[in-house]
C-alpha positions in Angstrom: 0.0 0.0 0.0 1.6 3.4 -1.1 1.6 6.7 0.6 -1.6 7.7 -1.2 -3.3 4.4 -0.9 -6.5 5.9 0.9 -6.7 8.7 -1.8 -6.6 6.0 -4.6 -9.1 3.7 -2.9 -11.6 6.7 -2.1 -11.1 7.8 -5.8 -12.1 4.5 -7.1 -15.2 4.3 -4.9 -16.1 7.9 -5.9 -15.7 6.9 -9.4 -18.2 4.0 -9.0 -20.6 6.3 -7.4 -20.5 8.9 -10.1 -20.7 6.3 -12.9 -23.9 4.9 -11.3 -25.3 8.5 -11.0 -24.3 9.3 -14.6 -26.1 5.9 -15.7 -29.2 6.8 -14.0 -29.1 10.4 -15.5 -28.6 8.8 -18.9 -31.8 6.7 -18.3 -33.6 9.8 -17.1 -32.7 11.7 -20.3 -33.7 8.5 -22.2 -37.1 8.3 -20.5 -37.8 12.0 -21.6 -36.9 11.5 -25.2 -38.5 8.0 -25.8 -42.1 9.8 -25.6 -42.8 8.0 -22.2 -44.2 10.0 -19.2 -44.5 8.7 -15.7 -44.2 11.3 -12.9 -43.7 8.5 -10.2 -40.9 6.8 -12.0 -39.2 10.0 -12.7 -39.4 11.1 -9.1 -38.0 7.6 -8.2 -35.0 8.3 -10.5 -34.5 11.6 -9.0 -34.6 10.4 -5.5 -32.0 7.8 -6.2 -29.6 10.1 -7.8 -30.2 12.6 -4.8 -29.2 9.8 -2.5 -26.1 9.0 -4.4 -25.0 12.5 -4.8 -25.4 13.3 -1.1 -23.4 10.4 0.0 -20.4 11.1 2.3 -18.2 8.8 4.3 -18.1 10.3 7.9 -15.3 9.5 10.2 -15.8 10.7 13.8 -12.8 10.7 16.1 -13.6 10.5 19.9 -11.8 10.0 23.0 -10.1 12.1 25.9 -7.8 14.8 25.2 -4.1 14.1 24.6 -5.0 10.9 22.8 -3.7 11.9 19.5 -7.0 12.5 17.7 -5.8 15.7 15.9 -2.6 14.2 14.9 -4.4 11.2 13.4 -6.3 13.6 11.2 -3.2 15.3 10.2 -1.6 12.2 9.1 -4.6 11.2 7.1 -4.7 14.6 5.2 -1.1 15.5 5.1 -0.1 14.5 1.5 -2.0 17.4 -0.3 -0.5 20.4 1.4 2.6 18.8 3.2 1.8 20.3 6.4 -0.4 19.8 9.3 -3.9 21.0 8.8 -4.9 21.1 12.5 -2.8 22.8 15.2 -1.1 19.9 17.4 0.7 20.7 20.5 0.7 19.2 24.0 -2.7 19.7 25.9 -6.0 20.5 24.4 -5.7 21.8 20.8 -9.5 21.3 19.6 -11.7 23.2 22.0 -15.0 22.6 19.9 -16.2 19.8 17.7 -14.8 20.4 14.4 -16.0 19.1 11.1 -13.7 19.0 8.1 -15.1 18.4 4.7 -15.6 20.1 1.3 -18.8 21.7 0.2 -18.9 23.3 -3.2 -21.6 25.7 -2.0 -19.4 27.2 0.7 -16.2 29.5 0.2 -13.4 27.1 -0.6 -10.5 27.0 2.1 -12.5 28.7 4.8 -13.6 28.2 8.4 -17.1 28.6 9.5 -17.3 29.2 13.2 -20.5 29.0 15.3 -20.2 31.2 18.5 -20.6 29.8 21.9 -23.6 31.8 22.9 -25.9 30.0 20.3 -25.9 27.2 22.8 -28.6 29.4 24.7 -32.1 28.1 24.0 -30.9 24.5 23.2 -31.2 25.0 19.4 -29.1 22.4 17.5 -26.1 23.0 15.4 -28.1 21.2 12.6 -30.5 24.2 12.7 -28.0 26.7 12.7 -26.4 25.4 9.5 -29.4 26.6 7.6 -28.8 30.2 9.1 -25.4 31.5 7.6 -25.6 34.8 9.4 -24.7 33.4 12.7 -21.5 31.8 11.6 -18.0 33.7 11.4 -16.2 33.1 8.3 -12.4 32.9 8.2 -10.5 32.4 5.0 -7.1 31.1 4.6 -4.6 30.5 2.0 -3.5 26.7 1.6 -0.2 27.8 0.0 0.8 29.6 3.0 1.5 27.5 6.1 1.4 30.6 8.2 -2.0 31.5 6.9 -3.2 28.1 7.4 -2.1 27.7 11.0 -3.3 31.3 12.0 -6.7 30.5 10.7 -7.0 27.0 12.2 -5.3 28.0 15.5 -8.9 29.7 16.1 -10.2 26.2 16.9 -8.1 26.2 20.0 -9.4 29.7 21.2 -10.8 29.6 24.8 -12.1 32.2 27.3 -12.9 32.3 30.9 -16.4 33.2 32.3 -18.3 32.8 35.4 -19.8 29.6 36.6 -23.3 31.0 36.4 -22.5 32.1 32.7 -21.1 28.5 32.1 -24.1 26.7 33.5 -26.5 29.1 31.6 -24.6 27.8 28.4 -25.4 24.2 29.4 -21.9 23.3 30.8 -20.9 21.0 33.7 -18.7 23.2 35.7 -17.3 20.2 37.4 -15.5 19.0 34.3 -14.1 22.5 33.3 -10.7 24.0 34.0 -10.6 26.8 36.5 -9.0 30.3 36.0 -5.5 30.2 37.5 -6.1 33.3 39.4 -9.9 33.2 40.1 -11.5 29.9 41.1 -15.0 31.3 40.3 -14.3 31.6 36.6 -14.0 28.5 34.3 -12.6 28.0 30.9 -14.7 27.3 28.1 -14.5 27.4 24.2 -15.0 30.5 22.3 -16.6 28.6 19.7 -19.6 26.0 19.8 -18.8 24.3 16.5 -16.3 24.7 13.5 -16.6 23.7 9.8 -13.5 23.6 7.9 -14.2 23.8 4.1 -11.2 22.6 2.7 -10.5 21.9 -0.9 -8.6 18.6 -0.6 -8.9 15.5 -2.7 -10.0 13.2 0.0 -12.6 15.7 1.3 -13.7 16.6 -2.4 -14.3 12.8 -3.0 -16.7 12.6 -0.1 -14.5 12.0 3.1 -15.9 13.9 6.0 -14.0 14.0 9.4 -15.3 15.0 12.7 -12.9 15.9 15.5 -14.3 16.0 19.0 -12.8 17.8 21.8 -11.6 15.9 24.8 -12.3 16.2 28.5 -15.4 14.0 28.2 -16.9 16.4 25.5 -19.5 13.7 24.9 -20.9 14.3 28.4 -21.0 18.0 28.0 -22.7 18.5 24.8 -25.7 16.3 24.0 -25.7 17.0 20.3 -22.3 15.2 19.9 -23.7 12.1 21.9 -27.1 11.8 20.3 -26.2 12.9 16.7 -22.6 12.9 15.5 -21.7 9.5 16.9 -24.8 7.9 15.7 -24.7 9.3 12.2 -20.8 8.6 11.7 -20.1 5.8 9.2 -16.7 5.0 11.0 -16.3 5.8 14.8 -12.5 6.0 15.6 -12.1 5.6 19.5 -8.5 7.0 20.3 -6.6 5.7 23.2 -2.9 6.2 24.1 -0.5 3.3 24.1 1.3 4.7 27.3 -1.9 4.6 29.3 -4.3 2.3 27.5 -8.0 2.1 28.7 -7.7 4.5 31.6 -10.6 4.9 33.9 -12.0 8.0 32.0 -11.6 5.9 28.7 -13.7 3.2 30.2 -16.3 5.8 31.2 -16.4 7.1 27.7 -16.5 3.8 26.1 -19.3 2.4 28.5 -21.6 5.4 28.6 -21.3 6.8 24.9 -19.7 4.5 22.5 -20.4 0.9 23.2 -23.4 -0.6 21.6 -25.0 -3.8 20.5 -23.4 -3.4 17.0 -19.8 -2.1 17.2 -19.0 -3.0 13.7 -18.4 0.4 12.5 -16.1 1.3 15.6 -12.3 1.1 15.3 -10.0 1.6 18.3 -6.8 3.3 17.5 -4.1 2.7 20.2 -2.2 5.9 19.1 1.4 6.8 20.3 2.6 3.3 19.9 6.0 4.8 19.3 6.3 5.5 23.2 6.7 1.6 23.4 9.7 1.5 20.9 12.8 0.7 22.7 16.2 0.7 21.1 17.5 -1.3 23.8 15.5 -4.4 23.4 15.1 -6.6 20.4 12.5 -6.2 17.8 10.6 -9.5 18.8 10.3 -8.1 22.3 9.0 -4.9 21.3 6.4 -6.6 18.9 5.5 -8.8 22.0 4.8 -5.8 24.2 2.7 -3.9 21.4 0.7 -7.1 20.9 0.0 -7.6 24.5 -1.5 -4.0 24.8 -3.4 -4.6 21.7 -4.9 -8.0 23.3 -5.5 -6.4 26.6 -7.4 -3.6 25.0 -9.6 -5.8 22.8 -10.6 -7.8 25.9 -11.3 -4.9 28.2 -13.5 -3.4 25.6 -15.1 -6.6 24.3 -14.2 -6.1 20.6 -12.7 -8.2 18.1 -9.0 -8.1 17.9 -9.0 -7.1 14.1 -10.9 -3.8 15.2 -8.1 -2.7 17.4 -4.9 -1.4 15.7 -1.9 0.0 17.5 -0.2 2.9 15.6 1.6 6.0 15.6 0.0 8.9 13.9 2.9 11.2 14.8 5.5 8.9 13.2 3.2 8.3 10.2 3.1 12.1 9.7 6.9 12.4 9.9 7.5 9.5 7.4 5.1 11.1 4.9 6.9 14.3 5.5 10.2 12.7 4.7 9.2 10.1 2.4 10.3 7.3 4.7 8.6 4.2 3.9 10.2 2.2 6.5 9.1 4.6 9.2 5.8 4.6 7.7 5.6 0.7 7.9 6.7 0.7 11.4 4.1 3.4 12.4 1.5 0.7 11.3 -0.9 3.6 10.0 -1.4 1.8 6.8 -3.1 -1.0 8.8 -5.4 1.6 10.2 -6.0 3.1 6.6 -6.7 -0.4 5.4 -9.6 -1.0 8.1 -10.9 2.5 6.9 -11.0 1.4 3.3 -12.7 -1.8 4.2 -15.5 0.1 6.1 -15.5 2.6 3.0 -16.1 -0.2 0.5 -18.9 -1.8 3.0 -20.5 1.6 3.0 -20.7 1.8 -0.7 -22.1 -1.6 -1.0 -24.9 -0.5 1.4 -25.4 2.6 -0.6 -26.0 0.6 -3.6 -28.4 -1.4 -1.8 -30.4 1.1 -0.5 -34.0 0.8 -1.4 -34.1 4.1 -3.3 -31.3 3.1 -5.6 -32.4 -0.7 -5.9 -35.8 0.6 -7.0 -34.2 2.9 -9.6 -32.0 0.0 -11.1 -35.1 -2.3 -11.2 -37.0 0.4 -12.9 -34.3 0.6 -15.7 -34.3 -3.3 -16.1 -38.2 -3.3 -15.9 -38.4 -0.8 -18.6 -35.9 -2.8 -20.9 -38.2 -5.7 -20.5 -41.4 -4.1 -21.5 -39.5 -2.6 -24.5 -38.3 -6.0 -25.5 -41.9 -7.5 -25.3 -43.3 -4.8 -27.5 -40.6 -5.1 -29.9 -41.3 -8.8 -30.3 -45.0 -8.0 -30.9 -44.2 -5.3 -33.5 -41.8 -7.6 -35.3 -44.5 -10.3 -35.4 -47.0 -7.7 -36.9 -44.4 -6.7 -39.5 -43.8 -10.4 -40.6 -47.6 -11.0 -40.9 -48.2 -7.8 -43.0 -45.2 -8.5 -45.1 -46.1 -12.3 -45.8 -49.8 -11.4 -46.7 -50.9 -11.1 -50.5 -51.0 -7.4 -51.6 -54.9 -7.8 -51.7 -54.9 -8.9 -48.0 -52.7 -6.4 -46.4 -55.8 -4.3 -45.5 -57.1 -7.2 -43.5 -53.7 -8.0 -41.9 -53.6 -4.4 -41.0 -57.2 -4.4 -39.5 -56.5 -7.5 -37.5 -53.2 -6.0 -36.1 -55.1 -2.8 -35.4 -57.9 -4.7 -33.6 -55.3 -6.7 -31.5 -53.7 -3.3 -30.5 -57.1 -1.9 -29.4 -57.9 -5.1 -27.4 -54.5 -4.8 -25.7 -55.0 -1.0 -25.1 -58.5 -1.8 -23.7 -57.0 -4.3 -21.1 -54.4 -2.0 -19.9 -56.9 0.9 -19.5 -59.4 -1.5 -17.4 -56.3 -2.2 -15.2 -55.7 1.4 -14.8 -59.1 1.7 -13.6 -58.6 -1.1 -11.1 -55.4 0.6 -10.0 -57.4 3.4 -8.8 -59.1 1.2 -6.2 -55.7 0.0 -5.2 -54.7 3.6 -4.7 -57.7 4.2 -2.4 -56.7 1.2 -0.2 -53.2 2.5 0.2 -54.4 5.9 1.0 -56.7 4.6 3.8 -53.5 2.6 5.0 -51.3 5.8 4.9 -53.9 8.1 6.8 -53.7 5.5 9.7 -50.1 5.5 9.6 -49.6 9.2 9.5 -52.0 9.7 12.3 -49.6 7.8 14.7 -47.0 10.7 14.9 -49.6 13.3 14.0 -49.2 17.0 15.0 -51.1 16.6 18.4 -48.9 13.7 19.3 -45.7 15.6 18.5 -46.7 18.5 20.6 -47.5 16.2 23.4 -44.1 14.5 23.1 -42.4 18.0 23.1 -44.6 19.3 25.9 -42.9 16.8 28.4 -39.5 18.1 27.6 -40.3 21.8 27.5 -42.4 21.6 30.7 -39.6 20.1 32.5 -37.1 22.5 31.1 -39.0 25.2 33.1 -38.4 23.3 36.2 -35.9 20.9 35.3 -34.2 19.5 38.5 -37.1 17.4 39.9 -38.6 16.8 36.3 -35.5 15.4 34.4 -36.2 11.7 35.0 -40.0 11.8 34.8 -39.8 13.9 31.6 -37.4 11.7 30.0 -39.1 8.6 31.0 -42.5 9.8 29.7 -41.2 10.9 26.5 -39.3 7.7 25.6 -42.3 5.7 26.8 -44.6 7.7 24.6 -42.3 7.1 21.6 -42.1 3.5 22.3 -45.9 3.1 22.5 -46.1 5.3 19.1 -43.8 2.8 17.5 -45.7 -0.3 18.6 -48.8 1.3 17.2 -47.1 2.2 14.0 -45.8 -1.4 13.8 -49.5 -2.7 14.1 -50.7 -0.3 11.3 -47.5 -1.1 9.2 -48.6 -4.9 9.4 -52.1 -4.0 8.3 -50.7 -1.9 5.4 -48.4 -4.6 4.4 -51.1 -7.3 4.5 -53.3 -5.1 2.2 -50.5 -4.3 -0.3 -49.6 -8.2 -0.3 -53.3 -8.7 -1.2 -53.0 -6.2 -4.0 -49.8 -7.7 -5.4 -51.2 -11.1 -5.4 -53.9 -9.9 -7.9 -53.6 -11.5 -11.3 -54.1 -8.0 -12.9 -50.9 -6.7 -11.2 -48.9 -8.9 -13.4 -47.3 -11.1 -10.5 -45.1 -13.0 -13.1 -43.4 -9.7 -14.2 -40.3 -8.6 -12.9 -41.1 -5.9 -10.3 -39.2 -3.4 -8.2 -37.9 -4.4 -4.9 -40.5 -5.2 -2.1 -42.6 -2.3 -1.3 -43.3 -3.6 2.3 -43.1 -0.9 4.8 -40.1 -1.7 7.1 -39.7 -0.1 10.5 -36.7 -2.1 11.6 -34.3 0.7 11.1 -36.6 3.4 12.9 -36.8 0.9 15.9 -33.1 0.5 16.0 -32.6 4.4 15.6 -34.8 4.8 18.8 -33.1 1.9 20.7 -29.8 3.6 20.2 -31.4 7.1 21.0 -32.9 5.7 24.2 -29.7 4.0 25.2 -27.6 7.3 24.7 -30.3 9.3 26.6 -30.2 7.0 29.6 -26.4 6.9 29.6 -26.3 10.7 29.7 -28.8 10.8 32.4 -26.9 8.3 34.3 -23.7 10.1 34.0 -25.3 13.5 35.2 -26.6 11.6 38.1 -23.5 9.8 39.0 -21.6 13.3 38.9 -24.0 14.7 41.2 -25.0 17.3 38.6 -28.0 19.4 39.7 -27.5 22.6 37.8 -30.9 23.7 36.5 -29.2 25.5 33.3 -27.2 22.2 32.4 -30.2 20.1 32.8 -32.4 22.7 30.8 -29.9 22.6 28.0 -30.1 18.8 27.9 -33.8 18.8 27.7 -34.0 21.4 25.0 -31.4 19.7 23.1 -33.2 16.5 23.5 -36.6 18.0 22.1 -34.8 19.1 18.9 -33.7 15.3 18.3 -37.0 14.0 19.2 -38.6 16.5 16.5 -36.0 15.3 14.0 -36.7 11.6 14.8 -40.4 12.1 14.2 -40.0 14.0 11.1 -37.7 11.3 9.7 -40.3 8.8 10.5 -43.2 10.7 8.8 -41.0 11.2 5.8 -40.3 7.3 5.6 -44.1 6.9 5.7 -44.8 9.5 3.0 -42.2 8.0 0.6 -43.9 4.6 1.2 -47.3 5.9 0.3 -45.9 7.6 -2.9 -44.2 4.5 -4.1 -46.1 1.6 -2.7 -47.9 0.9 -6.1 -45.3 2.0 -8.5 -44.1 -1.6 -9.2 -47.5 -2.6 -10.4 -48.7 0.6 -11.8 -45.6 1.5 -13.8 -45.5 -1.4 -16.1 -49.2 -0.9 -17.0 -48.8 2.8 -17.6 -45.6 2.2 -19.8 -47.4 -0.6 -21.8 -50.3 1.9 -22.3 -48.2 4.6 -23.6 -46.4 2.4 -26.1 -49.7 1.1 -27.4 -51.1 4.6 -27.7 -48.2 5.5 -29.9 -48.6 2.4 -32.1 -52.3 3.1 -32.4 -51.8 6.7 -33.4 -49.4 5.6 -36.1 -51.6 3.0 -37.4 -54.7 5.3 -37.6 -52.7 7.1 -40.2 -52.5 4.2 -42.6 -56.4 4.1 -43.2 -59.8 3.7 -41.7 -59.9 1.6 -38.6 -63.4 0.2 -39.0 -63.0 -1.2 -42.8 -60.8 -4.0 -43.4 -61.6 -3.8 -47.1 -60.5 -0.3 -47.4 -57.6 0.1 -50.0 -54.1 0.7 -48.6 -50.9 1.5 -50.0 -48.7 -1.8 -49.3 -45.4 0.2 -49.6 -46.6 2.7 -47.3 -47.8 0.3 -44.8 -44.7 -1.7 -44.7 -42.5 1.6 -44.5 -44.6 2.7 -41.7 -44.3 -0.5 -39.6 -40.6 -0.7 -40.4 -40.2 3.0 -39.2 -41.9 2.4 -35.9 -40.1 -0.8 -35.4 -36.7 0.9 -36.1 -37.5 3.8 -33.8 -38.3 1.5 -30.9 -35.2 -0.6 -31.7 -33.1 2.5 -31.4 -34.6 3.2 -28.2 -34.1 -0.2 -26.9 -30.4 -0.2 -28.2 -29.8 3.0 -26.2 -31.4 1.8 -23.1 -29.3 -1.6 -23.4 -26.2 0.5 -23.3 -27.4 2.2 -20.1 -28.2 -1.1 -18.6 -24.6 -2.5 -19.6 -23.2 0.3 -17.5 -25.4 -0.3 -14.5 -24.7 -4.3 -14.7 -21.0 -3.3 -14.2 -22.1 -2.6 -10.7 -25.1 -4.6 -10.2 -25.1 -7.7 -12.2 -28.6 -8.4 -13.5 -30.5 -11.2 -11.6 -33.7 -11.3 -13.7 -33.7 -12.0 -17.7 -36.3 -12.5 -20.1 -36.6 -15.3 -22.6 -38.2 -13.0 -25.1 -35.2 -11.3 -26.1 -35.6 -9.4 -29.6 -32.5 -8.9 -31.7 -32.0 -5.4 -32.3 -31.4 -6.1 -36.0 -34.7 -7.9 -36.4 -36.5 -5.4 -38.6 -33.3 -4.4 -40.6 -32.5 -8.0 -41.5 -36.1 -8.9 -42.4 -36.5 -5.9 -44.5 -33.2 -6.0 -46.4 
């Protein structure tokens, strides 16, 4: 693995994602030029493209201060600018949560800083991201190390304020440093949150890194606990090899990181160079490092392969000097390899997302429908060509009659689908009522009422809120089962074309929402437990926690209702789209045939040459559409091999070969 291995791997993943986006956009363009029109299908493709475009790979670094989190990030991003990105020195260098990424809609090579006083009121950072006027923007020159360091040095800015002010901002004063000359003042960051918008190849390709401040920042800022950690694709828990798994590390692990599924968690035992010893043999040194790794894995209950000893500092020096031997000894490449494995797994999950799978299945479904119509058109052309000149009118009349019958059938099915839509609408109304406006207001009222008198109401309010959400989820599960049963009955109807390839299952699945609630509930209870263990009774701190929690509850409910709305919009697309697509193709063929003569008179004279020319033209036009669509499908199948095939494959040269 070379010095730029992560960048190479990320570029390859990014290229696959971009190729998939382009393939879907090509289908969307084809859809518009082929004469077909289906708003549901167009929305489905658009949603898949947005899902792919908005994808990022988020790495969150957590742990106590002086564990080398900042230096680890510097080692990851070093190659582009050949200097440290983030300030690194003994002690605390990152005072506020810092997100490093690249957004083309923001000024390149700049920092957006959110002032600390925005913590008043409990409004989330997520909400403030939509309000640019509250952020302080600082530009820097990436070609100038001094400019870069001066700008990024602002991440470490701190100030001293009174205990009362700190509590009003939601801080636990027992976890803050005191002013060296005034014990009644405590040290707090100047900024609440920072976003570094850096034009860096790794970041431009979708990597997003979140650096959290130490000193148990997870316990002092609920949003880091409830949001940042939960949303990360990879969670890096940083330890120090010279003091692995300290008592504070164990608390952070137990209260905020450890979960039922730790597959996305990597433990980086940093500063392993402190165990290097020139006075002992290499095997003895390796044994010591291996022992620390094994003890750490056992202490945290993780598989050994998720624990990697390494030295970010030595990796940084190796990259600065081009020293491959030092880089190998730092073991940083193994850490990168684990990140790459997680990245590839995340990309596979992205391609298997229901939005993307539905879009890919739609392309294949359209391809199959076009093939079947081409087969019928080819048979009609053969019948007309083989008929004597005097009987061409009869053959044309018969073909037109078959078309009318087929169109009548799809029209009748369209009428039947309207009754299906009414059934789905009824199911959706019952589902949407579970987390309706009144229920949301009731949920939030527990928290806002407790925030007014927080100390005695914290546990009752939290318990009532979580219980109500749990009851709603149970009711939602019941309604979802009824909706799925109704949908299954619809799909079982012969008129829906059960033998036809369909989109992925449209069953309403709530497993992820239930898992999200379980994680949310666990983190809330751990936060509460930690506050009680520390003997925290500050009203402002508890109030800040409750208000932050209310924003998270609102986001959870909104996301759940969005899921229900999307299900409602697309529940019947797999059965409605094929019929609508066939209907539009039949209409085009009927309009073309209507120009060849009277539809009600088989004996009417027709021009054989004109009839054959028209039929060949229509067939050739659809052949061209199918050929273009086949090219799109070939591009898609490079990533998603086709699993459904049709026996009725029409050679694209069918009409041309017969007419030659």
